[in-house]
N, C-alpha and C positions, 0 to 999 in steps of 0.2 A: 689789668689785673694780674698779678704774677703768680704761680705758685710757689712758695717757698719755701724749701726744708733747713731746719738748721740744726747739725748735729752737736749736741754739748747745748742745746738751748735751755738748760736750766741753771747754767752757769754763769759767770759774770758778765763776757761777753756777748756771749749768745742769748742770755736772757733779754738784755739789750736791743740787739738786733732784730727777734721777735717781737720785742715792744713797737721798736720803729717800722718797722714790716708791716703790723695788725693797724698803726696809727695812719698808714699811707694808703690803707683798704686794700693790701695782698692778702690772699689764700696763704696762711701759714701754719707749717707743721713744724714742732719741737721734739725732735729725737734726744732720748736720754734713756738712762738707765735709773736715773730717780726722777720721782714726781716734785714740780716744782713748789716751793714755799707758798708762792705767792703769785698762782697762775696768772697770767695776762689773759683779759676776756677779750674772745672772737681767738686764739690761737687754738690750736689743735693738739694735745700730748699725745706720744704716742713712746711708749717704755720699752727699750730695748737693748741689746747691745753692738756698738760699733764694730765687736771682733766677730759677729755672726755676719758671712756673706748673705744670706738669705733674709734677714731680718734688715740688711742695707738696701739691698737690692728691690724689697718691696716698697721701704718707706721713700725711697728715690725716685721711683717709677711715674712717669708721667711729670715730674718738677720741671720750671723752668729753670732756676737755680738751686743749688745748695751749696750751705754754707757750715764748713767747719770751722768751730769755735773749741776743739780740744784741746783740751789742759795735758800735759805732760805730768802727771803729779799722781801721788799716791799710787796705787796698782796698776794705773797707767804711765808711769813714769818712765817706762821701756817700750811701750807698745804701743804707743801714739802714735810714731812714724808709720806702723808697720798699718795700724787702722786706717789712718790717711791714703793709704796704700790701697787697701781694700774699698774705700770710698771712689779712688781716682780710676781704678778697674772698673767699678760697678758703670763710672759715666763714660769711657772712655767708647767713642762709634758712636754717642749721641749727641743730641743736641743741647743737654742740660750745662749748663756752664758751673764750673766749680770755683768758690770762694772759699781762702783760705785764710784765717786767723792766725798770723805769725807774733811774733815777738821784737822788742826794741835789739836785743844783740846781735841780728844779724843784719841789720840799717848800717848805712855807711856813716861815716861820721863827717864826709867831703865827698865831693866826686870824684869817682875813683877809689876811695876806700883811705883808710883802713875801715874796719867794720868796728863798731861799738865793741864788740866780742874782744877783739882783738889789741884792745887797750887796757884799762887797769879797771876789769868787769869783775863784780863782787863773786868770790867761787861760790858762794852758795846756790846763786843763781845761774851759773854755768851748765850743769845740766839741762835746764830747762830751755835755755838759749841755745844749746848745742841741737836740741830736736826740734827745734824750730830752724836751724840753719838745714837741717837733713831735711826736714819736709820742704823746703824750696829747692832744695837739689832733687827731690824728688819727682817733683812738680815740672824741674825744668828738662828731665831726662824721659818724661813721658813720651807719650803718642801724641805726635800732630794732630790727633784729631778730637784730643780734651782741650776745651777751652777752658782755662783758669785763670784766676788770680789771687794775688798773694798781697795781703796788706801787713805792713808793719804799724804797729802803734807808736805813740811818742814812751819816750824812757819812762815817764809815770803814767802809769796807766793801770788803774784796778780797784778794787773796792775800799783800799786803805785812802785812795784819793779819787774818791768818786766825783766831786764837781758837781756841774750842773748844766743842763741844754743850755747851749747860748743859740744851737743855730747855725754858727759857723766854725767852721776848721780850714784849715793851709792842705795842701797835698804837693804831695813829691813824687813827680815821676820819673826821680833819676835814681831812687833809693836810698835819699841821704836823709838823717834824721830831721827831724823840722824841730828848730829852737824860736822862741820868742825872741825878741829887742834884748833881755836879758841873760838869754842863753840857757833859758828853762825848754825843758821838751816835756810837755804834758798834755793830754785830752781827756773828758769827761767819758765814761761810758755810754752816754747819750749821745756825745757829738761824735765820737765815733762809728756808731751803728748808723748814723746818719749817713756817714760816707759809704760804708759798705752798702747800703739801700741804695742810695745815688749812683753807685757801678751796677747795680743789679738793672735799675729804671733808664741807665742813660750809660751803655757799655763804653770804657774810653781803653781798658786796658786788657789784653787778650795774649794769654800766656808770657805774662808781665807782672811785676809788682810794683806796688809804691807804697808811699808812708803818710799818715796821716799826724797833724797835731797844732797846736794853736801859733 
C-alpha cells in the first residue's frame, strides 16, 4: 500500500485518480481548496491552497507519490505552473515521486513532432495547453534528484466526454498522441486514472512523459 497525495483531488482527473487509488487499497489524501461534492469513501480530504508552501510541505510529507492535477483555469489560470514549481521544490531531494497530469496539446502528432498545439489548435484552449507545455518544461529543467512523470491524456478527455471504465488503455512512451483505428483520440476519466495508478504501482517512467488513450 502506498501513501498517495492528489493535489486537485476534487477536480475531474484528480477525483478519478482518488477513486481508483482508494479502490486498490492505497492510503489516499486529496488536497484542494474546495470540499468534494461526492467524497470517495476511504479517502481523506484536506482543504488548503497549493500556493501556500507550508500547507504543501505538510500534506506531501511522507508521501510515496504526489499527483498534481492542477487545472490552469479561473483564478489559477496564470498561477498553475508556478504552483507546480512549488510542489516540485517541496519534493526535490526526497524519495517521493511526482506525477503530473498534463494536456493533450503538448503531445506529438507523430514521432519527432509536430505537437498537436502547433497545428490547427482551437484558440480558446491555447492558454490552457500552453500551461501544460510550460509545466513539462519546468519538470525537464528540474533538479535531477526529482523523480517525476508527466502524462498527456487523449485529445478528447473531460467531463463532457465521461465514457466508462473499461479496464483497458494504451500507452505511448514516445510522447505521441494515442489514436484508435478510426483516428479518434479519447480516454475516459476512469481509465486515465487507472494508467496513473498503474505507473505508481509499477514505475516505468522516470523524469519522462507518456501518453494515454484507447
